[in-house]
C-alpha positions in Angstrom: 0.0 0.0 0.0 1.4 3.4 -1.0 1.9 6.2 1.5 -0.8 8.2 -0.2 -3.2 5.3 0.0 -2.4 4.8 3.7 -3.3 8.5 4.3 -6.5 8.0 2.4 -7.5 4.7 4.0 -7.7 3.2 7.5 -9.1 -0.2 8.5 -10.6 -2.3 11.2 -10.0 -6.1 11.4 -11.9 -8.9 13.0 -10.2 -9.8 16.2 -9.9 -13.3 17.7 -8.8 -12.7 21.3 -12.0 -12.8 23.3 -10.3 -12.2 26.7 -8.6 -9.0 25.4 -11.9 -7.7 24.2 -13.6 -8.2 27.6 -10.7 -6.5 29.3 -10.9 -3.5 26.9 -14.6 -3.1 27.5 -14.1 -3.2 31.2 -11.4 -0.5 31.0 -13.4 1.8 28.7 -16.4 2.5 30.9 -18.9 5.0 29.5 -17.6 8.5 29.7 -20.2 11.2 30.6 -19.1 14.4 28.7 -20.6 17.6 29.9 -21.5 20.1 27.3 -22.3 17.6 24.6 -25.8 16.8 25.5 -27.1 19.0 22.7 -25.0 17.3 20.1 -26.8 15.1 17.6 -25.6 12.7 14.9 -28.2 11.8 12.3 -27.6 8.5 10.6 -29.1 8.0 7.2 -29.1 4.2 6.8 -29.4 2.6 3.4 -30.3 -1.0 4.0 -29.3 -2.6 0.6 -28.4 -5.8 2.5 -32.1 -6.3 3.2 -31.5 -6.9 6.9 -34.6 -7.5 9.0 -36.2 -4.7 11.1 -35.2 -6.8 14.2 -31.6 -6.7 13.3 -31.6 -3.0 12.5 -33.4 -2.2 15.7 -30.8 -4.0 17.7 -27.9 -2.3 15.9 -29.6 1.1 16.4 -29.9 0.4 20.1 -26.2 -0.6 20.3 -25.0 2.5 18.5 -27.2 4.7 20.7 -25.8 3.3 23.9 -22.2 3.7 22.8 -22.8 7.4 22.0 -24.9 8.1 25.0 -21.7 7.4 27.0 -20.0 10.5 25.5 -23.1 12.7 25.6 -24.0 12.4 21.9 -27.6 11.7 20.8 -28.1 9.6 17.7 -31.0 9.6 15.3 -31.5 6.7 12.9 -33.2 7.5 9.6 -33.7 4.6 7.1 -33.3 6.2 3.7 -31.4 5.6 0.4 -31.1 9.3 -0.3 -27.6 10.8 -0.4 -26.8 13.1 2.5 -25.9 16.6 1.5 -24.2 19.2 3.6 -26.7 20.8 6.1 -26.4 23.8 8.3 -28.7 22.6 11.1 -26.2 22.1 13.9 -26.3 18.4 13.5 -23.8 16.0 12.0 -25.4 14.0 9.1 -23.8 10.7 8.1 -24.7 8.1 5.5 -24.4 4.4 6.5 -24.6 2.0 3.5 -25.3 -1.6 4.5 -23.9 -3.3 1.4 -25.7 -6.2 -0.3 -23.6 -9.2 -1.3 -23.4 -8.0 -5.0 -22.6 -4.4 -4.0 -19.9 -5.6 -1.6 -18.4 -8.0 -4.2 -18.1 -5.1 -6.8 -16.5 -2.7 -4.3 -14.1 -5.4 -3.0 -13.0 -6.2 -6.5 -12.7 -2.6 -7.7 -10.7 -1.5 -4.7 -8.9 -4.8 -4.0 -10.1 -4.8 -0.4 -8.5 -7.5 1.8 -10.7 -10.2 3.2 -10.5 -9.0 6.8 -12.0 -5.5 6.0 -15.5 -5.3 7.4 -16.2 -1.6 7.0 -15.0 1.6 5.5 -15.6 5.3 6.4 -15.1 7.9 3.6 -14.6 11.1 5.5 -14.7 13.4 2.5 -18.3 12.3 1.7 -19.4 11.3 5.2 -20.4 7.9 4.0 -19.7 4.6 5.8 -19.8 1.3 3.9 -20.6 -1.9 5.9 -19.8 -5.4 4.6 -22.6 -7.2 6.3 -21.9 -10.6 4.8 -18.4 -10.5 6.2 -19.6 -9.6 9.6 -22.2 -12.4 9.6 -19.6 -14.9 8.5 -16.9 -13.9 11.0 -15.9 -16.8 13.3 -17.2 -16.4 16.8 -19.8 -13.7 16.0 -22.7 -13.7 18.4 -25.9 -15.2 17.2 -27.6 -11.8 17.1 -26.1 -10.0 14.1 -27.3 -6.7 15.5 -24.5 -6.7 18.2 -21.4 -6.8 15.9 -23.2 -4.8 13.3 -23.9 -2.0 15.8 -20.2 -2.2 16.9 -19.0 -1.8 13.4 -21.3 1.1 12.7 -20.3 2.8 15.9 -16.7 2.4 15.1 -17.1 3.9 11.6 -19.0 6.8 13.1 -16.1 7.3 15.4 -13.8 7.9 12.5 -15.9 10.8 11.3 -15.6 12.3 14.8 -11.9 11.6 15.5 -10.6 11.9 11.9 -6.9 10.9 11.5 -6.5 10.0 15.2 -9.4 7.5 15.1 -7.8 4.2 16.2 -7.0 3.4 19.8 -5.5 0.5 21.8 -8.7 -0.4 23.6 -12.4 0.1 23.2 -14.8 0.7 20.3 -12.0 2.3 18.2 -9.6 -0.6 18.2 -8.1 -1.2 14.8 -8.9 -4.9 15.3 -12.5 -5.0 16.5 -13.8 -7.7 18.7 -16.9 -9.3 17.3 -16.9 -12.2 19.8 -18.1 -10.3 22.9 -21.6 -9.0 23.6 -20.1 -6.7 26.2 -20.4 -3.1 25.0 -17.2 -1.4 23.9 -16.9 2.3 24.5 -14.8 5.4 23.8 -12.0 6.2 26.2 -11.7 9.5 28.1 -9.1 10.9 25.6 -11.4 10.2 22.7 -14.4 11.8 24.4 -12.3 14.9 25.0 -11.1 15.0 21.4 -14.7 14.8 20.2 -15.7 17.6 22.5 -12.9 19.9 21.3 -13.2 19.2 17.6 -17.0 19.2 17.2 -17.0 22.7 15.7 -14.8 21.5 12.8 -17.2 18.7 11.7 -18.2 19.1 8.1 -14.8 20.2 7.0 -13.2 18.1 4.1 -11.1 15.2 5.3 -9.4 12.1 3.8 -10.6 8.6 3.5 -10.7 6.4 6.6 -11.4 2.6 6.5 -12.4 -0.1 8.9 -11.0 -3.6 8.9 
């Protein structure tokens, strides 16, 4: 991968160490951030993967809990419309749940490695989720909504944290833990970074991937 490509792309991989994931979750307890209670992220979710309402509801609840921990409210809107820049004081993001065919085309065109399960394109505020890869991951909980919610929450984190998105522990690990049902959260430094950088959201930024 070239230096330019590294700067344009970041990734999150499926992790296999269940005990490490549990420890990370225990360390990264929910962080209550004062001054962010009026902050809202609107997720425009395009369900091309045809996931059931039950799965989507579970993923939505998972995402909401992660962001409540840092004082950010999330609104989930199911729509296939492209999000355009808006001056309403809220951060609008598009989450595209890729169908098998859509994912195959994107994987082939971009030569995406097998362990990549999501991508966040910061310049367009779009996240691409490889649902079939998440469902097929070894050790994934029976309820697809749990790992799906984790991946979506992680990708959203890249929009908030930009180039400094990954961390050693918690929801922003570069190697996400899909095994555990225990909620993974932002750490205190990430919550602080989100608080201080909120005013810059909407500015052009490079590509950020999730593996």
